[in-house]
N, CA, C and O atoms as a Maestro MAE file, in Angstrom:
{
 s_m_m2io_version
 :::
 2.0.0
}

f_m_ct {
 s_m_title
 :::
 protein
 m_atom[208] {
  # First column is atom index #
  i_m_mmod_type
  r_m_x_coord
  r_m_y_coord
  r_m_z_coord
  i_m_residue_number
  s_m_chain_name
  s_m_pdb_residue_name
  s_m_pdb_atom_name
  i_m_atomic_number
  :::
  1 25 32.641 21.585 36.481 1 A "MET " " N  " 7
  2 3 31.559 21.263 37.324 1 A "MET " " CA " 6
  3 2 30.347 22.092 36.902 1 A "MET " " C  " 6
  4 15 30.396 23.322 36.902 1 A "MET " " O  " 8
  5 25 29.265 21.408 36.544 2 A "ALA " " N  " 7
  6 3 28.049 22.108 36.098 2 A "ALA " " CA " 6
  7 2 27.251 22.605 37.297 2 A "ALA " " C  " 6
  8 15 27.088 21.914 38.303 2 A "ALA " " O  " 8
  9 25 26.763 23.829 37.148 3 A "LYS " " N  " 7
  10 3 25.873 24.427 38.162 3 A "LYS " " CA " 6
  11 2 24.655 24.953 37.436 3 A "LYS " " C  " 6
  12 15 24.717 25.378 36.282 3 A "LYS " " O  " 8
  13 25 23.540 24.909 38.155 4 A "TYR " " N  " 7
  14 3 22.270 25.400 37.605 4 A "TYR " " CA " 6
  15 2 21.672 26.326 38.624 4 A "TYR " " C  " 6
  16 15 21.885 26.159 39.825 4 A "TYR " " O  " 8
  17 25 20.914 27.317 38.154 5 A "ILE " " N  " 7
  18 3 20.230 28.246 39.044 5 A "ILE " " CA " 6
  19 2 18.744 28.279 38.720 5 A "ILE " " C  " 6
  20 15 18.333 28.255 37.560 5 A "ILE " " O  " 8
  21 25 17.959 28.335 39.778 6 A "CYS " " N  " 7
  22 3 16.513 28.449 39.612 6 A "CYS " " CA " 6
  23 2 16.199 29.931 39.439 6 A "CYS " " C  " 6
  24 15 16.491 30.747 40.313 6 A "CYS " " O  " 8
  25 25 15.594 30.266 38.290 7 A "ARG " " N  " 7
  26 3 15.244 31.675 38.028 7 A "ARG " " CA " 6
  27 2 14.107 32.134 38.912 7 A "ARG " " C  " 6
  28 15 13.920 33.338 39.087 7 A "ARG " " O  " 8
  29 25 13.342 31.218 39.475 8 A "ALA " " N  " 7
  30 3 12.231 31.572 40.337 8 A "ALA " " CA " 6
  31 2 12.664 32.018 41.713 8 A "ALA " " C  " 6
  32 15 12.128 32.987 42.249 8 A "ALA " " O  " 8
  33 25 13.649 31.308 42.307 9 A "CYS " " N  " 7
  34 3 14.017 31.623 43.684 9 A "CYS " " CA " 6
  35 2 15.529 31.874 43.908 9 A "CYS " " C  " 6
  36 15 15.927 32.316 44.986 9 A "CYS " " O  " 8
  37 25 16.360 31.594 42.895 10 A "GLY " " N  " 7
  38 3 17.777 31.838 43.025 10 A "GLY " " CA " 6
  39 2 18.582 30.697 43.600 10 A "GLY " " C  " 6
  40 15 19.790 30.829 43.799 10 A "GLY " " O  " 8
  41 25 17.936 29.578 43.871 11 A "TYR " " N  " 7
  42 3 18.631 28.394 44.397 11 A "TYR " " CA " 6
  43 2 19.655 27.907 43.370 11 A "TYR " " C  " 6
  44 15 19.344 27.804 42.183 11 A "TYR " " O  " 8
  45 25 20.884 27.607 43.829 12 A "VAL " " N  " 7
  46 3 21.943 27.086 42.951 12 A "VAL " " CA " 6
  47 2 22.120 25.585 43.227 12 A "VAL " " C  " 6
  48 15 22.312 25.162 44.367 12 A "VAL " " O  " 8
  49 25 22.049 24.809 42.163 13 A "PHE " " N  " 7
  50 3 22.171 23.354 42.207 13 A "PHE " " CA " 6
  51 2 23.448 22.958 41.536 13 A "PHE " " C  " 6
  52 15 23.705 23.389 40.412 13 A "PHE " " O  " 8
  53 25 24.275 22.142 42.187 14 A "SER " " N  " 7
  54 3 25.557 21.697 41.624 14 A "SER " " CA " 6
  55 2 25.531 20.211 41.422 14 A "SER " " C  " 6
  56 15 25.064 19.480 42.295 14 A "SER " " O  " 8
  57 25 26.021 19.737 40.290 15 A "VAL " " N  " 7
  58 3 26.111 18.266 40.076 15 A "VAL " " CA " 6
  59 2 27.192 17.651 40.975 15 A "VAL " " C  " 6
  60 15 27.212 16.435 41.165 15 A "VAL " " O  " 8
  61 25 28.062 18.448 41.511 16 A "GLU " " N  " 7
  62 3 29.099 17.957 42.437 16 A "GLU " " CA " 6
  63 2 28.493 17.612 43.797 16 A "GLU " " C  " 6
  64 15 28.924 16.656 44.443 16 A "GLU " " O  " 8
  65 25 27.508 18.375 44.228 17 A "ASN " " N  " 7
  66 3 26.832 18.157 45.507 17 A "ASN " " CA " 6
  67 2 25.321 18.140 45.289 17 A "ASN " " C  " 6
  68 15 24.624 19.048 45.741 17 A "ASN " " O  " 8
  69 25 24.804 17.114 44.598 18 A "PRO " " N  " 7
  70 3 23.375 17.122 44.270 18 A "PRO " " CA " 6
  71 2 22.479 16.833 45.475 18 A "PRO " " C  " 6
  72 15 22.943 16.335 46.501 18 A "PRO " " O  " 8
  73 25 21.228 17.142 45.341 19 A "GLU " " N  " 7
  74 3 20.251 16.774 46.331 19 A "GLU " " CA " 6
  75 2 20.169 15.255 46.343 19 A "GLU " " C  " 6
  76 15 20.438 14.623 45.321 19 A "GLU " " O  " 8
  77 25 19.804 14.648 47.476 20 A "PRO " " N  " 7
  78 3 19.794 13.183 47.558 20 A "PRO " " CA " 6
  79 2 18.991 12.494 46.482 20 A "PRO " " C  " 6
  80 15 19.405 11.437 46.006 20 A "PRO " " O  " 8
  81 25 17.888 13.028 46.086 21 A "GLU " " N  " 7
  82 3 17.050 12.394 45.069 21 A "GLU " " CA " 6
  83 2 17.618 12.496 43.652 21 A "GLU " " C  " 6
  84 15 17.101 11.876 42.722 21 A "GLU " " O  " 8
  85 25 18.677 13.276 43.498 22 A "TYR " " N  " 7
  86 3 19.294 13.451 42.178 22 A "TYR " " CA " 6
  87 2 20.760 13.059 42.169 22 A "TYR " " C  " 6
  88 15 21.537 13.662 41.429 22 A "TYR " " O  " 8
  89 25 21.169 12.088 42.949 23 A "THR " " N  " 7
  90 3 22.562 11.752 43.074 23 A "THR " " CA " 6
  91 2 23.163 11.164 41.810 23 A "THR " " C  " 6
  92 15 24.387 11.141 41.678 23 A "THR " " O  " 8
  93 25 22.328 10.676 40.853 24 A "GLU " " N  " 7
  94 3 22.868 10.101 39.631 24 A "GLU " " CA " 6
  95 2 23.019 11.093 38.488 24 A "GLU " " C  " 6
  96 15 23.383 10.704 37.378 24 A "GLU " " O  " 8
  97 25 22.750 12.340 38.734 25 A "ILE " " N  " 7
  98 3 22.920 13.362 37.705 25 A "ILE " " CA " 6
  99 2 24.403 13.572 37.480 25 A "ILE " " C  " 6
  100 15 25.180 13.711 38.426 25 A "ILE " " O  " 8
  101 25 24.786 13.592 36.199 26 A "THR " " N  " 7
  102 3 26.187 13.876 35.897 26 A "THR " " CA " 6
  103 2 26.237 15.141 35.044 26 A "THR " " C  " 6
  104 15 25.222 15.611 34.529 26 A "THR " " O  " 8
  105 25 27.427 15.666 34.913 27 A "GLU " " N  " 7
  106 3 27.603 16.893 34.158 27 A "GLU " " CA " 6
  107 2 27.201 16.692 32.689 27 A "GLU " " C  " 6
  108 15 26.634 17.602 32.085 27 A "GLU " " O  " 8
  109 25 27.475 15.560 32.124 28 A "THR " " N  " 7
  110 3 27.148 15.345 30.720 28 A "THR " " CA " 6
  111 2 25.685 15.007 30.487 28 A "THR " " C  " 6
  112 15 25.142 15.301 29.423 28 A "THR " " O  " 8
  113 25 25.040 14.390 31.479 29 A "ASP " " N  " 7
  114 3 23.637 14.021 31.346 29 A "ASP " " CA " 6
  115 2 22.714 15.218 31.508 29 A "ASP " " C  " 6
  116 15 21.647 15.240 30.894 29 A "ASP " " O  " 8
  117 25 23.069 16.186 32.286 30 A "GLY " " N  " 7
  118 3 22.193 17.302 32.568 30 A "GLY " " CA " 6
  119 2 21.100 16.911 33.545 30 A "GLY " " C  " 6
  120 15 21.157 15.854 34.174 30 A "GLY " " O  " 8
  121 25 20.110 17.774 33.662 31 A "LEU " " N  " 7
  122 3 19.033 17.528 34.621 31 A "LEU " " CA " 6
  123 2 17.940 16.667 33.968 31 A "LEU " " C  " 6
  124 15 17.651 16.820 32.781 31 A "LEU " " O  " 8
  125 25 17.346 15.777 34.741 32 A "PRO " " N  " 7
  126 3 16.276 14.970 34.201 32 A "PRO " " CA " 6
  127 2 15.020 15.834 33.927 32 A "PRO " " C  " 6
  128 15 14.843 16.891 34.534 32 A "PRO " " O  " 8
  129 25 14.171 15.375 33.020 33 A "ASP " " N  " 7
  130 3 12.971 16.155 32.680 33 A "ASP " " CA " 6
  131 2 12.074 16.404 33.860 33 A "ASP " " C  " 6
  132 15 11.398 17.431 33.910 33 A "ASP " " O  " 8
  133 25 12.044 15.483 34.829 34 A "GLU " " N  " 7
  134 3 11.164 15.627 35.974 34 A "GLU " " CA " 6
  135 2 11.780 16.500 37.098 34 A "GLU " " C  " 6
  136 15 11.175 16.665 38.157 34 A "GLU " " O  " 8
  137 25 12.969 17.048 36.859 35 A "PHE " " N  " 7
  138 3 13.648 17.860 37.867 35 A "PHE " " CA " 6
  139 2 12.801 19.027 38.287 35 A "PHE " " C  " 6
  140 15 12.240 19.731 37.447 35 A "PHE " " O  " 8
  141 25 12.701 19.240 39.587 36 A "LYS " " N  " 7
  142 3 12.059 20.415 40.157 36 A "LYS " " CA " 6
  143 2 13.029 21.028 41.154 36 A "LYS " " C  " 6
  144 15 13.826 20.322 41.772 36 A "LYS " " O  " 8
  145 25 12.958 22.327 41.305 37 A "CYS " " N  " 7
  146 3 13.809 23.006 42.268 37 A "CYS " " CA " 6
  147 2 13.565 22.457 43.666 37 A "CYS " " C  " 6
  148 15 12.426 22.459 44.134 37 A "CYS " " O  " 8
  149 25 14.624 21.978 44.352 38 A "PRO " " N  " 7
  150 3 14.430 21.439 45.692 38 A "PRO " " CA " 6
  151 2 13.962 22.484 46.730 38 A "PRO " " C  " 6
  152 15 13.413 22.137 47.775 38 A "PRO " " O  " 8
  153 25 14.194 23.760 46.415 39 A "LYS " " N  " 7
  154 3 13.805 24.805 47.362 39 A "LYS " " CA " 6
  155 2 12.363 25.277 47.168 39 A "LYS " " C  " 6
  156 15 11.597 25.357 48.129 39 A "LYS " " O  " 8
  157 25 11.994 25.590 45.914 40 A "CYS " " N  " 7
  158 3 10.671 26.167 45.673 40 A "CYS " " CA " 6
  159 2 9.729 25.300 44.846 40 A "CYS " " C  " 6
  160 15 8.535 25.585 44.753 40 A "CYS " " O  " 8
  161 25 10.276 24.225 44.236 41 A "GLY " " N  " 7
  162 3 9.430 23.298 43.464 41 A "GLY " " CA " 6
  163 2 9.187 23.783 42.017 41 A "GLY " " C  " 6
  164 15 8.353 23.207 41.318 41 A "GLY " " O  " 8
  165 25 9.888 24.811 41.565 42 A "ALA " " N  " 7
  166 3 9.722 25.256 40.179 42 A "ALA " " CA " 6
  167 2 10.145 24.147 39.203 42 A "ALA " " C  " 6
  168 15 11.014 23.334 39.516 42 A "ALA " " O  " 8
  169 25 9.528 24.127 38.037 43 A "SER " " N  " 7
  170 3 9.811 23.080 37.070 43 A "SER " " CA " 6
  171 2 11.160 23.331 36.385 43 A "SER " " C  " 6
  172 15 11.764 24.396 36.521 43 A "SER " " O  " 8
  173 25 11.608 22.305 35.642 44 A "LYS " " N  " 7
  174 3 12.890 22.363 34.942 44 A "LYS " " CA " 6
  175 2 12.984 23.552 33.991 44 A "LYS " " C  " 6
  176 15 14.081 24.054 33.749 44 A "LYS " " O  " 8
  177 25 11.861 24.012 33.449 45 A "SER " " N  " 7
  178 3 11.866 25.132 32.520 45 A "SER " " CA " 6
  179 2 12.356 26.407 33.187 45 A "SER " " C  " 6
  180 15 12.771 27.338 32.497 45 A "SER " " O  " 8
  181 25 12.317 26.471 34.522 46 A "ASN " " N  " 7
  182 3 12.798 27.621 35.259 46 A "ASN " " CA " 6
  183 2 14.256 27.513 35.706 46 A "ASN " " C  " 6
  184 15 14.793 28.415 36.349 46 A "ASN " " O  " 8
  185 25 14.895 26.366 35.343 47 A "ILE " " N  " 7
  186 3 16.264 26.111 35.769 47 A "ILE " " CA " 6
  187 2 17.206 26.439 34.605 47 A "ILE " " C  " 6
  188 15 16.958 26.026 33.473 47 A "ILE " " O  " 8
  189 25 18.236 27.148 34.870 48 A "GLU " " N  " 7
  190 3 19.192 27.595 33.835 48 A "GLU " " CA " 6
  191 2 20.610 27.172 34.213 48 A "GLU " " C  " 6
  192 15 21.017 27.303 35.368 48 A "GLU " " O  " 8
  193 25 21.338 26.676 33.257 49 A "LYS " " N  " 7
  194 3 22.716 26.280 33.508 49 A "LYS " " CA " 6
  195 2 23.587 27.523 33.623 49 A "LYS " " C  " 6
  196 15 23.453 28.463 32.839 49 A "LYS " " O  " 8
  197 25 24.472 27.519 34.600 50 A "ILE " " N  " 7
  198 3 25.406 28.640 34.822 50 A "ILE " " CA " 6
  199 2 26.692 28.242 34.150 50 A "ILE " " C  " 6
  200 15 27.283 27.224 34.509 50 A "ILE " " O  " 8
  201 25 27.131 28.994 33.209 51 A "GLU " " N  " 7
  202 3 28.405 28.731 32.513 51 A "GLU " " CA " 6
  203 2 29.531 29.271 33.367 51 A "GLU " " C  " 6
  204 15 29.471 30.398 33.859 51 A "GLU " " O  " 8
  205 25 30.572 28.445 33.540 52 A "GLU " " N  " 7
  206 3 31.714 28.886 34.325 52 A "GLU " " CA " 6
  207 2 32.948 28.919 33.476 52 A "GLU " " C  " 6
  208 15 34.023 29.268 33.964 52 A "GLU " " O  " 8
  :::
 }
 m_bond[207] {
  # First column is bond index #
  i_m_from
  i_m_to
  i_m_order
  :::
  1 1 2 1
  2 2 3 1
  3 3 4 2
  4 3 5 1
  5 5 6 1
  6 6 7 1
  7 7 8 2
  8 7 9 1
  9 9 10 1
  10 10 11 1
  11 11 12 2
  12 11 13 1
  13 13 14 1
  14 14 15 1
  15 15 16 2
  16 15 17 1
  17 17 18 1
  18 18 19 1
  19 19 20 2
  20 19 21 1
  21 21 22 1
  22 22 23 1
  23 23 24 2
  24 23 25 1
  25 25 26 1
  26 26 27 1
  27 27 28 2
  28 27 29 1
  29 29 30 1
  30 30 31 1
  31 31 32 2
  32 31 33 1
  33 33 34 1
  34 34 35 1
  35 35 36 2
  36 35 37 1
  37 37 38 1
  38 38 39 1
  39 39 40 2
  40 39 41 1
  41 41 42 1
  42 42 43 1
  43 43 44 2
  44 43 45 1
  45 45 46 1
  46 46 47 1
  47 47 48 2
  48 47 49 1
  49 49 50 1
  50 50 51 1
  51 51 52 2
  52 51 53 1
  53 53 54 1
  54 54 55 1
  55 55 56 2
  56 55 57 1
  57 57 58 1
  58 58 59 1
  59 59 60 2
  60 59 61 1
  61 61 62 1
  62 62 63 1
  63 63 64 2
  64 63 65 1
  65 65 66 1
  66 66 67 1
  67 67 68 2
  68 67 69 1
  69 69 70 1
  70 70 71 1
  71 71 72 2
  72 71 73 1
  73 73 74 1
  74 74 75 1
  75 75 76 2
  76 75 77 1
  77 77 78 1
  78 78 79 1
  79 79 80 2
  80 79 81 1
  81 81 82 1
  82 82 83 1
  83 83 84 2
  84 83 85 1
  85 85 86 1
  86 86 87 1
  87 87 88 2
  88 87 89 1
  89 89 90 1
  90 90 91 1
  91 91 92 2
  92 91 93 1
  93 93 94 1
  94 94 95 1
  95 95 96 2
  96 95 97 1
  97 97 98 1
  98 98 99 1
  99 99 100 2
  100 99 101 1
  101 101 102 1
  102 102 103 1
  103 103 104 2
  104 103 105 1
  105 105 106 1
  106 106 107 1
  107 107 108 2
  108 107 109 1
  109 109 110 1
  110 110 111 1
  111 111 112 2
  112 111 113 1
  113 113 114 1
  114 114 115 1
  115 115 116 2
  116 115 117 1
  117 117 118 1
  118 118 119 1
  119 119 120 2
  120 119 121 1
  121 121 122 1
  122 122 123 1
  123 123 124 2
  124 123 125 1
  125 125 126 1
  126 126 127 1
  127 127 128 2
  128 127 129 1
  129 129 130 1
  130 130 131 1
  131 131 132 2
  132 131 133 1
  133 133 134 1
  134 134 135 1
  135 135 136 2
  136 135 137 1
  137 137 138 1
  138 138 139 1
  139 139 140 2
  140 139 141 1
  141 141 142 1
  142 142 143 1
  143 143 144 2
  144 143 145 1
  145 145 146 1
  146 146 147 1
  147 147 148 2
  148 147 149 1
  149 149 150 1
  150 150 151 1
  151 151 152 2
  152 151 153 1
  153 153 154 1
  154 154 155 1
  155 155 156 2
  156 155 157 1
  157 157 158 1
  158 158 159 1
  159 159 160 2
  160 159 161 1
  161 161 162 1
  162 162 163 1
  163 163 164 2
  164 163 165 1
  165 165 166 1
  166 166 167 1
  167 167 168 2
  168 167 169 1
  169 169 170 1
  170 170 171 1
  171 171 172 2
  172 171 173 1
  173 173 174 1
  174 174 175 1
  175 175 176 2
  176 175 177 1
  177 177 178 1
  178 178 179 1
  179 179 180 2
  180 179 181 1
  181 181 182 1
  182 182 183 1
  183 183 184 2
  184 183 185 1
  185 185 186 1
  186 186 187 1
  187 187 188 2
  188 187 189 1
  189 189 190 1
  190 190 191 1
  191 191 192 2
  192 191 193 1
  193 193 194 1
  194 194 195 1
  195 195 196 2
  196 195 197 1
  197 197 198 1
  198 198 199 1
  199 199 200 2
  200 199 201 1
  201 201 202 1
  202 202 203 1
  203 203 204 2
  204 203 205 1
  205 205 206 1
  206 206 207 1
  207 207 208 2
  :::
 }
}
């Protein structure tokens, strides 16, 4: 299960439980280019994949 963390605010995003607007994200596809942190609005460049 892929997880991502926003380096700006610490919000953790999981592809298992995505935000409603990102329900089609899969572990292999990764985050779309237009992805923004649902909590603080930071751009995708501030989002980092958490390796498990």
